[in-house]
C-alpha positions, 0 to 999 in steps of 0.5 A: 500499500502506498504511503498516505497522499499529501493532505493538509491537516494530516499528522504527516503534513503537520510534522513536516511543516513544523520540522521545516519551519523550525529548521528554517528559523534556526538556519536563518538565525545562524546565517544572520549571526554568521554574516554579522559576526563575519562583517564585524570581524572583517571591519575590526581587523580593518579598523586595527589596520587603519589605526596602525597606519595612522600611528605610522603617519603621525610619528613620521610627520615630525623630524627635528620639528619640521613637518615631513609629508614624504610619507604621504607622498610616497604612498602610492596605493589605489586602495589606500589614501591619507590626508592631513587637514589643518585647523583652518580647513586647508589640506596640508598634505595627502597621498597622490590619489587624493591630490587636489581633493577637498578635505575628507571631513570637517577639521574639528580638532576637538572631536575624538577619533572616529571611524566611518564608512563612506564613499569618496568621489575623487576615488571613483565613488568607491566605498572606503573606511575612513579613520579620522584622528585629531593630532598636534603638528608643529604648525598646530592642531590638525586632523589626520584622515586615513582611508582604505577601500572596502569593496573587497570586504563588502563583496565577501559579505555579499557573497556569503549572504548570497550563498546562505540565501541559496543554501538555507532554503535548499537545506530546508527543502531537502530536510522537508522532503526527508522528513516527509518520506520518513514520517510517511514510512513511519506512519505506513503501518498505522495506515495499514492498521486503519485500513484493516480495521475499516474492513472489519464489519460489525457482523464479523468481529472475529477478525484480528489485526496482525501484530508486528514482531518488533515490540514498538508503538505500532505493535502496542497499537495493534495489540490495543486494537485487538483488545478493543475488538475482543471487548466489542466482540464480547460485548456483542455476544453478551448483548445478544445473549442478554436479548435472548435470555430476556426474550425467554424470560418474558415468553415464560410468563406470557405462555402461562397467561395465554394457557390460563386464558385459552383453558378458560375459553375452551372449557368455560364450564370448568373456568374459575375466574377468581383463580385465573385472575390470581394466577394472572396477577401473579404472572403480571407481578413477575413480569413487572419485576423482570421488566424493572430489573431489565430497565435498571440494568439498561440505565445502569449501562448508560450511567456509569457513575452515581448521580446521588450520594448522601450520608447513609446509615446502612444498618437502618436499611438492613433492619428495615429490609429484614423486617420486610422479609420477615412478614412474608416468610417463616425463615428465621433471620438472625440480625444479632451481628448487625451494628452501626455503619455509615457511608456516603451512598445512594440509599435507594440503590443500597436498599436494592442490594440488601433486598436482592441478597436477602431475598436470594438467601431467604429463597434458598435457606432451609431454616435460618438466614444470618445477617452481619454488618460492621464498619472499620476505618476503611470499609463497611462490611455486610455479609448475608448467609443462609443454610441452604444447599449453597452454590456448586463450585463450578457455577460460582463464576457465573452467578453474578452474570446477567441471567446467571443461575447456580443451576440453569435447569431451575425454574424462575420460581426456584432460581429467580430471574438471574438478574438479582445478583447482577444488579447487586454487583453493578450497584456495588461496583458503582459505589467503588466496592466489591461483592463476592461469594465466600468460598470458605463458608460451609453449610450454605451460601454466604455473600460478602459486600465491602464498601468504602466507609464514610470515615475513609479519607478516600471516600469522595465528596457527596454529589448532588 
């Protein structure tokens, strides 16, 4: 597959653009600095040379208190010039190439030594560097002007500027092309992964990406994508199983309702309206409970976080639910181990947890259900046990799944809808707690719930 095409806004384009801009900025700064430093160094050397020549001229002007202009007259260099100007503005002497020329500067003898770049008309308007120094002569104060052609120096700086002006864009262009190629090669496996994922349809989630042998970011990306596909595939299977189980659970009471009505319709002489109404009411109540559980789980899947959290006394909830269970059963419920327990929670949802666990225990108990509740600095611990047959070891891993029962052959009357413990697990997890089946308990089933204590520093603040 070819590398990704040129598209503005892509990662490849952005990386290339950022790299090119950064390198261009750095190279431009370096080029300007290099030109500036070179020009400064060349002019510094030239100024030093001018000062040395000025020193030579100054010491040669006087021999036995007589002005000696021979040193100027004997200078015959087209690139160099010198001129001595008196205080009255008259030229006292100069090199041959400045013969008859006006003063190169004002004869301000009070001015300190200065250096400047200028053009000299008498020297073909070439650019010169001129050093002007006030001196004392036998005739009085004067100004010595020493000049040197700087065309070669300017040409050197100009040539370097032109070379860098061409080199910097060229280097940036070459670097941009190299970065573009390298990023394209680097992102090619990502593009292959994207194309392969795009080919995986919603109905064929069994396909997986090929993970490269080398353990790098691309391999981790492929592994992560495969993990995501595993989760999506598993969620799809669980959803389909959930829909199938819900349909089956709803079909059972509907079938019994239809059977009751058809029997009464076909054999009206044997019909017992009161008995039929009672049976239909019981089935309707069971269907309503099942639909409530299904609606709760559906809403729970959409809202993963608690929307209502207030200070709650869990012992009050436990005792109320125990009293409620005692009214409808002959099973003995022992609450002697129930003590005060406080936490920040949703009291309505914790009521559902206690109700489901108590109802499950009462349904399977032979004679007694034992409830214990306590609080430590870190957690609130609720345990509900019964003296029934317990849960077979091979079935314990699925009892907290939706529509999971200890025995798949049980009827709804014997084993419930299979949603109670799934709801318990969901609520407890959203309270940042844990629920488990106690494998060490002998003589029945025992479920243990642990929730963050209201006194724990890790407990989050109440949410409105």
